[in-house]
PDB file as gemmi writes it, atoms N, CA and C in Angstrom:
CRYST1    1.000    1.000    1.000  90.00  90.00  90.00 P 1                      
ATOM      1  N   MET A   1     -37.636  43.772  10.507  1.00  0.00           N  
ATOM      2  CA  MET A   1     -36.516  43.174   9.806  1.00  0.00           C  
ATOM      3  C   MET A   1     -37.050  42.056   8.922  1.00  0.00           C  
ATOM      4  N   ALA A   2     -36.768  42.129   7.639  1.00  0.00           N  
ATOM      5  CA  ALA A   2     -37.230  41.111   6.693  1.00  0.00           C  
ATOM      6  C   ALA A   2     -36.213  39.977   6.636  1.00  0.00           C  
ATOM      7  N   THR A   3     -36.718  38.762   6.569  1.00  0.00           N  
ATOM      8  CA  THR A   3     -35.827  37.610   6.461  1.00  0.00           C  
ATOM      9  C   THR A   3     -35.986  36.981   5.082  1.00  0.00           C  
ATOM     10  N   SER A   4     -34.916  36.442   4.579  1.00  0.00           N  
ATOM     11  CA  SER A   4     -34.984  35.775   3.278  1.00  0.00           C  
ATOM     12  C   SER A   4     -35.576  34.378   3.456  1.00  0.00           C  
ATOM     13  N   PRO A   5     -36.091  33.769   2.373  1.00  0.00           N  
ATOM     14  CA  PRO A   5     -36.675  32.425   2.511  1.00  0.00           C  
ATOM     15  C   PRO A   5     -35.665  31.379   2.973  1.00  0.00           C  
ATOM     16  N   LEU A   6     -34.375  31.630   2.787  1.00  0.00           N  
ATOM     17  CA  LEU A   6     -33.355  30.667   3.176  1.00  0.00           C  
ATOM     18  C   LEU A   6     -32.780  30.953   4.560  1.00  0.00           C  
ATOM     19  N   SER A   7     -33.274  31.984   5.224  1.00  0.00           N  
ATOM     20  CA  SER A   7     -32.786  32.362   6.540  1.00  0.00           C  
ATOM     21  C   SER A   7     -33.218  31.336   7.586  1.00  0.00           C  
ATOM     22  N   PRO A   8     -32.354  31.047   8.563  1.00  0.00           N  
ATOM     23  CA  PRO A   8     -32.759  30.101   9.608  1.00  0.00           C  
ATOM     24  C   PRO A   8     -33.892  30.639  10.480  1.00  0.00           C  
ATOM     25  N   LEU A   9     -34.169  31.951  10.439  1.00  0.00           N  
ATOM     26  CA  LEU A   9     -35.236  32.530  11.241  1.00  0.00           C  
ATOM     27  C   LEU A   9     -36.599  32.388  10.572  1.00  0.00           C  
ATOM     28  N   SER A  10     -36.621  32.040   9.328  1.00  0.00           N  
ATOM     29  CA  SER A  10     -37.879  31.919   8.599  1.00  0.00           C  
ATOM     30  C   SER A  10     -38.614  30.656   9.032  1.00  0.00           C  
ATOM     31  N   THR A  11     -39.923  30.784   9.293  1.00  0.00           N  
ATOM     32  CA  THR A  11     -40.710  29.624   9.696  1.00  0.00           C  
ATOM     33  C   THR A  11     -41.468  29.013   8.523  1.00  0.00           C  
ATOM     34  N   ALA A  12     -41.677  29.760   7.459  1.00  0.00           N  
ATOM     35  CA  ALA A  12     -42.419  29.249   6.301  1.00  0.00           C  
ATOM     36  C   ALA A  12     -41.445  28.554   5.349  1.00  0.00           C  
ATOM     37  N   PRO A  13     -41.863  27.434   4.765  1.00  0.00           N  
ATOM     38  CA  PRO A  13     -40.997  26.780   3.786  1.00  0.00           C  
ATOM     39  C   PRO A  13     -40.868  27.650   2.534  1.00  0.00           C  
ATOM     40  N   PRO A  14     -39.725  27.596   1.863  1.00  0.00           N  
ATOM     41  CA  PRO A  14     -39.553  28.419   0.663  1.00  0.00           C  
ATOM     42  C   PRO A  14     -40.532  27.979  -0.429  1.00  0.00           C  
ATOM     43  N   VAL A  15     -41.090  28.953  -1.101  1.00  0.00           N  
ATOM     44  CA  VAL A  15     -42.049  28.680  -2.171  1.00  0.00           C  
ATOM     45  C   VAL A  15     -41.292  28.684  -3.486  1.00  0.00           C  
ATOM     46  N   ARG A  16     -41.426  27.595  -4.232  1.00  0.00           N  
ATOM     47  CA  ARG A  16     -40.742  27.484  -5.522  1.00  0.00           C  
ATOM     48  C   ARG A  16     -41.710  27.866  -6.621  1.00  0.00           C  
ATOM     49  N   GLU A  17     -41.378  28.921  -7.336  1.00  0.00           N  
ATOM     50  CA  GLU A  17     -42.227  29.391  -8.427  1.00  0.00           C  
ATOM     51  C   GLU A  17     -42.032  28.467  -9.627  1.00  0.00           C  
ATOM     52  N   PRO A  18     -43.097  28.046 -10.279  1.00  0.00           N  
ATOM     53  CA  PRO A  18     -42.930  27.225 -11.485  1.00  0.00           C  
ATOM     54  C   PRO A  18     -42.340  28.055 -12.622  1.00  0.00           C  
ATOM     55  N   ALA A  19     -41.589  27.383 -13.473  1.00  0.00           N  
ATOM     56  CA  ALA A  19     -40.989  28.084 -14.604  1.00  0.00           C  
ATOM     57  C   ALA A  19     -42.101  28.570 -15.530  1.00  0.00           C  
ATOM     58  N   PRO A  20     -41.980  29.792 -16.029  1.00  0.00           N  
ATOM     59  CA  PRO A  20     -43.028  30.281 -16.924  1.00  0.00           C  
ATOM     60  C   PRO A  20     -43.045  29.460 -18.213  1.00  0.00           C  
ATOM     61  N   ALA A  21     -44.221  29.062 -18.621  1.00  0.00           N  
ATOM     62  CA  ALA A  21     -44.370  28.247 -19.822  1.00  0.00           C  
ATOM     63  C   ALA A  21     -44.428  29.145 -21.051  1.00  0.00           C  
ATOM     64  N   HIS A  22     -43.781  28.720 -22.079  1.00  0.00           N  
ATOM     65  CA  HIS A  22     -43.836  29.420 -23.359  1.00  0.00           C  
ATOM     66  C   HIS A  22     -45.175  29.086 -24.001  1.00  0.00           C  
ATOM     67  N   PRO A  23     -45.814  30.032 -24.669  1.00  0.00           N  
ATOM     68  CA  PRO A  23     -47.129  29.728 -25.243  1.00  0.00           C  
ATOM     69  C   PRO A  23     -47.091  28.658 -26.328  1.00  0.00           C  
ATOM     70  N   GLU A  24     -45.949  28.467 -26.966  1.00  0.00           N  
ATOM     71  CA  GLU A  24     -45.844  27.464 -28.029  1.00  0.00           C  
ATOM     72  C   GLU A  24     -44.972  26.290 -27.599  1.00  0.00           C  
ATOM     73  N   GLU A  25     -44.897  26.039 -26.320  1.00  0.00           N  
ATOM     74  CA  GLU A  25     -44.044  24.987 -25.783  1.00  0.00           C  
ATOM     75  C   GLU A  25     -44.551  23.601 -26.197  1.00  0.00           C  
ATOM     76  N   ILE A  26     -43.624  22.723 -26.571  1.00  0.00           N  
ATOM     77  CA  ILE A  26     -43.947  21.360 -26.951  1.00  0.00           C  
ATOM     78  C   ILE A  26     -43.477  20.459 -25.812  1.00  0.00           C  
ATOM     79  N   LYS A  27     -44.361  19.584 -25.335  1.00  0.00           N  
ATOM     80  CA  LYS A  27     -44.017  18.697 -24.232  1.00  0.00           C  
ATOM     81  C   LYS A  27     -44.081  17.250 -24.712  1.00  0.00           C  
ATOM     82  N   ALA A  28     -43.191  16.416 -24.179  1.00  0.00           N  
ATOM     83  CA  ALA A  28     -43.185  14.990 -24.511  1.00  0.00           C  
ATOM     84  C   ALA A  28     -42.899  14.199 -23.248  1.00  0.00           C  
ATOM     85  N   VAL A  29     -43.549  13.045 -23.126  1.00  0.00           N  
ATOM     86  CA  VAL A  29     -43.335  12.135 -22.005  1.00  0.00           C  
ATOM     87  C   VAL A  29     -43.118  10.747 -22.585  1.00  0.00           C  
ATOM     88  N   PHE A  30     -42.119  10.047 -22.070  1.00  0.00           N  
ATOM     89  CA  PHE A  30     -41.767   8.723 -22.581  1.00  0.00           C  
ATOM     90  C   PHE A  30     -41.594   7.776 -21.406  1.00  0.00           C  
ATOM     91  N   GLU A  31     -42.114   6.581 -21.546  1.00  0.00           N  
ATOM     92  CA  GLU A  31     -41.944   5.557 -20.519  1.00  0.00           C  
ATOM     93  C   GLU A  31     -41.683   4.224 -21.203  1.00  0.00           C  
ATOM     94  N   ALA A  32     -40.637   3.524 -20.760  1.00  0.00           N  
ATOM     95  CA  ALA A  32     -40.306   2.207 -21.309  1.00  0.00           C  
ATOM     96  C   ALA A  32     -40.142   1.225 -20.162  1.00  0.00           C  
ATOM     97  N   ARG A  33     -40.700   0.053 -20.333  1.00  0.00           N  
ATOM     98  CA  ARG A  33     -40.597  -0.997 -19.314  1.00  0.00           C  
ATOM     99  C   ARG A  33     -39.816  -2.153 -19.897  1.00  0.00           C  
ATOM    100  N   LEU A  34     -38.854  -2.631 -19.121  1.00  0.00           N  
ATOM    101  CA  LEU A  34     -38.070  -3.805 -19.493  1.00  0.00           C  
ATOM    102  C   LEU A  34     -38.300  -4.857 -18.416  1.00  0.00           C  
ATOM    103  N   GLY A  35     -39.141  -5.785 -18.714  1.00  0.00           N  
ATOM    104  CA  GLY A  35     -39.451  -6.816 -17.730  1.00  0.00           C  
ATOM    105  C   GLY A  35     -40.305  -6.265 -16.607  1.00  0.00           C  
ATOM    106  N   ARG A  36     -40.196  -6.904 -15.450  1.00  0.00           N  
ATOM    107  CA  ARG A  36     -41.006  -6.485 -14.301  1.00  0.00           C  
ATOM    108  C   ARG A  36     -40.302  -5.479 -13.407  1.00  0.00           C  
ATOM    109  N   PHE A  37     -38.985  -5.372 -13.531  1.00  0.00           N  
ATOM    110  CA  PHE A  37     -38.237  -4.588 -12.546  1.00  0.00           C  
ATOM    111  C   PHE A  37     -37.648  -3.286 -13.066  1.00  0.00           C  
ATOM    112  N   ALA A  38     -37.513  -3.126 -14.362  1.00  0.00           N  
ATOM    113  CA  ALA A  38     -36.863  -1.924 -14.900  1.00  0.00           C  
ATOM    114  C   ALA A  38     -37.876  -1.052 -15.634  1.00  0.00           C  
ATOM    115  N   THR A  39     -37.968   0.187 -15.213  1.00  0.00           N  
ATOM    116  CA  THR A  39     -38.831   1.171 -15.859  1.00  0.00           C  
ATOM    117  C   THR A  39     -38.026   2.438 -16.072  1.00  0.00           C  
ATOM    118  N   PHE A  40     -38.076   2.947 -17.284  1.00  0.00           N  
ATOM    119  CA  PHE A  40     -37.383   4.182 -17.618  1.00  0.00           C  
ATOM    120  C   PHE A  40     -38.423   5.235 -17.970  1.00  0.00           C  
ATOM    121  N   GLN A  41     -38.295   6.402 -17.375  1.00  0.00           N  
ATOM    122  CA  GLN A  41     -39.214   7.496 -17.639  1.00  0.00           C  
ATOM    123  C   GLN A  41     -38.418   8.729 -18.021  1.00  0.00           C  
ATOM    124  N   ALA A  42     -38.921   9.459 -19.011  1.00  0.00           N  
ATOM    125  CA  ALA A  42     -38.262  10.697 -19.435  1.00  0.00           C  
ATOM    126  C   ALA A  42     -39.332  11.696 -19.851  1.00  0.00           C  
ATOM    127  N   SER A  43     -39.024  12.954 -19.674  1.00  0.00           N  
ATOM    128  CA  SER A  43     -39.913  14.008 -20.154  1.00  0.00           C  
ATOM    129  C   SER A  43     -39.054  15.149 -20.671  1.00  0.00           C  
ATOM    130  N   ALA A  44     -39.607  15.890 -21.628  1.00  0.00           N  
ATOM    131  CA  ALA A  44     -38.857  16.990 -22.234  1.00  0.00           C  
ATOM    132  C   ALA A  44     -39.807  18.122 -22.583  1.00  0.00           C  
ATOM    133  N   ARG A  45     -39.276  19.329 -22.540  1.00  0.00           N  
ATOM    134  CA  ARG A  45     -40.004  20.516 -22.978  1.00  0.00           C  
ATOM    135  C   ARG A  45     -39.111  21.260 -23.952  1.00  0.00           C  
ATOM    136  N   VAL A  46     -39.669  21.707 -25.054  1.00  0.00           N  
ATOM    137  CA  VAL A  46     -38.881  22.436 -26.043  1.00  0.00           C  
ATOM    138  C   VAL A  46     -39.780  23.460 -26.726  1.00  0.00           C  
ATOM    139  N   THR A  47     -39.179  24.554 -27.144  1.00  0.00           N  
ATOM    140  CA  THR A  47     -39.898  25.570 -27.893  1.00  0.00           C  
ATOM    141  C   THR A  47     -39.530  25.446 -29.366  1.00  0.00           C  
ATOM    142  N   PRO A  48     -40.297  26.023 -30.268  1.00  0.00           N  
ATOM    143  CA  PRO A  48     -39.942  25.971 -31.688  1.00  0.00           C  
ATOM    144  C   PRO A  48     -38.560  26.547 -31.972  1.00  0.00           C  
ATOM    145  N   ALA A  49     -38.165  27.570 -31.251  1.00  0.00           N  
ATOM    146  CA  ALA A  49     -36.829  28.128 -31.444  1.00  0.00           C  
ATOM    147  C   ALA A  49     -35.760  27.108 -31.060  1.00  0.00           C  
ATOM    148  N   GLY A  50     -36.021  26.291 -30.054  1.00  0.00           N  
ATOM    149  CA  GLY A  50     -35.080  25.244 -29.672  1.00  0.00           C  
ATOM    150  C   GLY A  50     -34.964  24.172 -30.736  1.00  0.00           C  
ATOM    151  N   VAL A  51     -36.077  23.847 -31.399  1.00  0.00           N  
ATOM    152  CA  VAL A  51     -36.037  22.861 -32.482  1.00  0.00           C  
ATOM    153  C   VAL A  51     -35.208  23.388 -33.642  1.00  0.00           C  
ATOM    154  N   VAL A  52     -35.403  24.647 -34.001  1.00  0.00           N  
ATOM    155  CA  VAL A  52     -34.632  25.253 -35.091  1.00  0.00           C  
ATOM    156  C   VAL A  52     -33.149  25.292 -34.735  1.00  0.00           C  
ATOM    157  N   THR A  53     -32.838  25.665 -33.515  1.00  0.00           N  
ATOM    158  CA  THR A  53     -31.435  25.723 -33.082  1.00  0.00           C  
ATOM    159  C   THR A  53     -30.795  24.341 -33.098  1.00  0.00           C  
ATOM    160  N   ALA A  54     -31.510  23.321 -32.677  1.00  0.00           N  
ATOM    161  CA  ALA A  54     -30.978  21.958 -32.716  1.00  0.00           C  
ATOM    162  C   ALA A  54     -30.747  21.515 -34.159  1.00  0.00           C  
ATOM    163  N   GLY A  55     -31.627  21.892 -35.061  1.00  0.00           N  
ATOM    164  CA  GLY A  55     -31.444  21.570 -36.474  1.00  0.00           C  
ATOM    165  C   GLY A  55     -30.214  22.236 -37.062  1.00  0.00           C  
ATOM    166  N   ILE A  56     -29.994  23.488 -36.726  1.00  0.00           N  
ATOM    167  CA  ILE A  56     -28.805  24.201 -37.210  1.00  0.00           C  
ATOM    168  C   ILE A  56     -27.540  23.571 -36.647  1.00  0.00           C  
ATOM    169  N   ALA A  57     -27.538  23.228 -35.373  1.00  0.00           N  
ATOM    170  CA  ALA A  57     -26.366  22.608 -34.752  1.00  0.00           C  
ATOM    171  C   ALA A  57     -26.085  21.241 -35.369  1.00  0.00           C  
ATOM    172  N   GLY A  58     -27.129  20.450 -35.618  1.00  0.00           N  
ATOM    173  CA  GLY A  58     -26.952  19.140 -36.243  1.00  0.00           C  
ATOM    174  C   GLY A  58     -26.410  19.258 -37.657  1.00  0.00           C  
ATOM    175  N   THR A  59     -26.903  20.225 -38.409  1.00  0.00           N  
ATOM    176  CA  THR A  59     -26.416  20.444 -39.772  1.00  0.00           C  
ATOM    177  C   THR A  59     -24.955  20.863 -39.763  1.00  0.00           C  
ATOM    178  N   ALA A  60     -24.580  21.758 -38.856  1.00  0.00           N  
ATOM    179  CA  ALA A  60     -23.186  22.190 -38.761  1.00  0.00           C  
ATOM    180  C   ALA A  60     -22.283  21.010 -38.414  1.00  0.00           C  
ATOM    181  N   LEU A  61     -22.739  20.133 -37.529  1.00  0.00           N  
ATOM    182  CA  LEU A  61     -21.966  18.957 -37.158  1.00  0.00           C  
ATOM    183  C   LEU A  61     -21.777  18.034 -38.359  1.00  0.00           C  
ATOM    184  N   LEU A  62     -22.845  17.800 -39.120  1.00  0.00           N  
ATOM    185  CA  LEU A  62     -22.742  16.929 -40.290  1.00  0.00           C  
ATOM    186  C   LEU A  62     -21.837  17.525 -41.361  1.00  0.00           C  
ATOM    187  N   PHE A  63     -21.878  18.831 -41.570  1.00  0.00           N  
ATOM    188  CA  PHE A  63     -20.964  19.459 -42.524  1.00  0.00           C  
ATOM    189  C   PHE A  63     -19.514  19.289 -42.074  1.00  0.00           C  
ATOM    190  N   GLY A  64     -19.258  19.404 -40.790  1.00  0.00           N  
ATOM    191  CA  GLY A  64     -17.904  19.208 -40.277  1.00  0.00           C  
ATOM    192  C   GLY A  64     -17.421  17.784 -40.470  1.00  0.00           C  
ATOM    193  N   VAL A  65     -18.279  16.816 -40.195  1.00  0.00           N  
ATOM    194  CA  VAL A  65     -17.914  15.410 -40.395  1.00  0.00           C  
ATOM    195  C   VAL A  65     -17.666  15.129 -41.871  1.00  0.00           C  
ATOM    196  N   ALA A  66     -18.502  15.694 -42.748  1.00  0.00           N  
ATOM    197  CA  ALA A  66     -18.308  15.498 -44.189  1.00  0.00           C  
ATOM    198  C   ALA A  66     -16.986  16.084 -44.652  1.00  0.00           C  
ATOM    199  N   ALA A  67     -16.591  17.231 -44.134  1.00  0.00           N  
ATOM    200  CA  ALA A  67     -15.318  17.843 -44.520  1.00  0.00           C  
ATOM    201  C   ALA A  67     -14.141  16.985 -44.062  1.00  0.00           C  
ATOM    202  N   VAL A  68     -14.217  16.439 -42.854  1.00  0.00           N  
ATOM    203  CA  VAL A  68     -13.134  15.583 -42.357  1.00  0.00           C  
ATOM    204  C   VAL A  68     -13.059  14.303 -43.179  1.00  0.00           C  
ATOM    205  N   LEU A  69     -14.191  13.694 -43.489  1.00  0.00           N  
ATOM    206  CA  LEU A  69     -14.183  12.478 -44.305  1.00  0.00           C  
ATOM    207  C   LEU A  69     -13.632  12.738 -45.709  1.00  0.00           C  
ATOM    208  N   ARG A  70     -14.025  13.844 -46.301  1.00  0.00           N  
ATOM    209  CA  ARG A  70     -13.518  14.186 -47.627  1.00  0.00           C  
ATOM    210  C   ARG A  70     -12.009  14.387 -47.598  1.00  0.00           C  
ATOM    211  N   ALA A  71     -11.500  15.028 -46.547  1.00  0.00           N  
ATOM    212  CA  ALA A  71     -10.052  15.243 -46.426  1.00  0.00           C  
ATOM    213  C   ALA A  71      -9.328  13.918 -46.233  1.00  0.00           C  
ATOM    214  N   CYS A  72      -9.922  12.997 -45.470  1.00  0.00           N  
ATOM    215  CA  CYS A  72      -9.283  11.688 -45.255  1.00  0.00           C  
ATOM    216  C   CYS A  72      -9.285  10.849 -46.522  1.00  0.00           C  
ATOM    217  N   LEU A  73     -10.322  10.939 -47.322  1.00  0.00           N  
ATOM    218  CA  LEU A  73     -10.411  10.133 -48.527  1.00  0.00           C  
ATOM    219  C   LEU A  73      -9.502  10.631 -49.644  1.00  0.00           C  
ATOM    220  N   ARG A  74      -9.115  11.882 -49.613  1.00  0.00           N  
ATOM    221  CA  ARG A  74      -8.211  12.442 -50.635  1.00  0.00           C  
ATOM    222  C   ARG A  74      -6.782  11.950 -50.458  1.00  0.00           C  
ATOM    223  N   ARG A  75      -6.417  11.541 -49.285  1.00  0.00           N  
ATOM    224  CA  ARG A  75      -5.027  11.109 -49.035  1.00  0.00           C  
ATOM    225  C   ARG A  75      -4.788   9.740 -49.518  1.00  0.00           C  
TER     226      ARG A  75                                                      
END                                                                             
C-alpha cells in the first residue's frame, strides 16, 4: 500500500521540489536598512515575457487614465 507524503503513516518528511528555473530568468535582491533596528529585504524573479506583459499592462493603464483626464477636461 503506497502512502502519500501528507499521510500520517509516512515517516519521511515531504520533499519540496524547487520551481523549475527559466533559462532567461532575471533575478533581483534588494536590502534596505533604516537605523539599527529596521531591515527590509526583497527578492524577485521575472522572465522577459513577464517584463513585456508588465509594459503592456502599464501602457494600457496610462491610456485609460489619459482618456479619463481628457473627458474631465472637456467639461
